[in-house]
C-alpha positions as CSV (number, residue, x, y, z in Angstrom):
1,M,19.4,-4.4,-52.8
2,N,21.6,-7.4,-52.8
3,S,20.9,-10.6,-50.9
4,Q,23.6,-9.9,-48.3
5,F,21.9,-6.7,-47.2
6,V,18.6,-8.5,-46.9
7,Y,20.2,-11.2,-44.7
8,I,21.8,-8.5,-42.5
9,L,18.4,-6.7,-42.3
10,I,16.6,-9.9,-41.3
11,G,19.2,-10.6,-38.6
12,I,18.9,-7.1,-37.1
13,V,15.1,-7.3,-37.2
14,V,15.1,-10.7,-35.4
15,L,17.5,-9.4,-32.8
16,I,15.2,-6.4,-32.2
17,I,12.2,-8.7,-31.9
18,I,14.0,-10.9,-29.4
19,A,15.1,-7.9,-27.4
20,L,11.5,-6.6,-27.3
21,L,10.2,-10.0,-26.2
22,V,12.8,-10.2,-23.4
23,L,11.8,-6.7,-22.3
24,I,8.1,-7.5,-22.3
25,F,8.1,-10.9,-20.7
26,G,11.4,-10.6,-18.7
27,K,9.8,-8.2,-16.2
28,Q,8.5,-11.1,-14.2
29,K,11.9,-12.2,-13.0
30,K,14.5,-10.3,-11.1
31,E,16.5,-8.2,-13.6
32,K,20.1,-9.0,-14.0
33,P,22.2,-6.5,-15.9
34,F,24.5,-7.6,-18.7
35,T,28.0,-8.3,-17.6
36,I,30.7,-6.4,-19.4
37,L,31.8,-9.5,-21.2
38,A,28.2,-10.2,-22.4
39,S,27.9,-6.7,-23.6
40,L,31.1,-7.0,-25.6
41,A,29.9,-10.3,-27.0
42,F,26.6,-8.7,-28.1
43,A,28.5,-5.8,-29.6
44,F,30.8,-8.0,-31.6
45,V,27.9,-10.1,-33.0
46,L,26.1,-6.9,-34.1
47,A,29.3,-5.6,-35.6
48,G,29.7,-8.9,-37.5
49,L,26.2,-8.4,-38.9
50,L,26.9,-4.8,-39.9
51,F,30.2,-5.5,-41.5
52,G,29.1,-8.8,-43.2
53,E,29.9,-7.5,-46.6
54,E,33.5,-8.7,-46.1
55,R,33.0,-12.3,-45.2
56,W,36.2,-12.7,-43.2
57,L,35.5,-9.6,-41.2
58,G,31.9,-10.4,-40.5
59,Y,32.5,-14.0,-39.5
60,G,35.5,-13.1,-37.5
61,L,33.6,-10.5,-35.5
62,M,30.7,-12.9,-34.9
63,G,33.1,-15.6,-33.9
64,I,34.8,-13.4,-31.3
65,G,31.3,-12.5,-30.0
66,V,30.3,-16.2,-29.6
67,I,33.6,-17.0,-27.9
68,L,33.1,-14.1,-25.4
69,A,29.6,-15.3,-24.8
70,V,30.7,-18.8,-24.1
71,I,33.4,-17.5,-21.7
72,D,30.8,-15.4,-19.9
73,I,28.5,-18.4,-19.6
74,V,31.3,-20.6,-18.2
75,M,32.3,-17.9,-15.7
76,K,28.7,-17.5,-14.5
77,A,28.3,-21.3,-14.1
78,R,31.5,-21.5,-12.0
79,R,30.4,-18.6,-9.7
80,S,27.0,-20.2,-9.1
81,K,28.5,-23.4,-7.7
């Protein structure tokens, strides 16, 4: 196993732990489903982790995911005003 695979594995495990914590402790609040844009952002970040062997592809996919997440946050903030 090379170090890149270990980093990818650690990233996936951390994301799974965060998702489980949200599922366990998030029941107290009213559940809001992911928007389509947030789902796409999450998918791009995961794809970036999975295809991290090629640096340009992994970072590019993660960058697209982060940009989509920021756009989703801004759109939600404008709607709540």
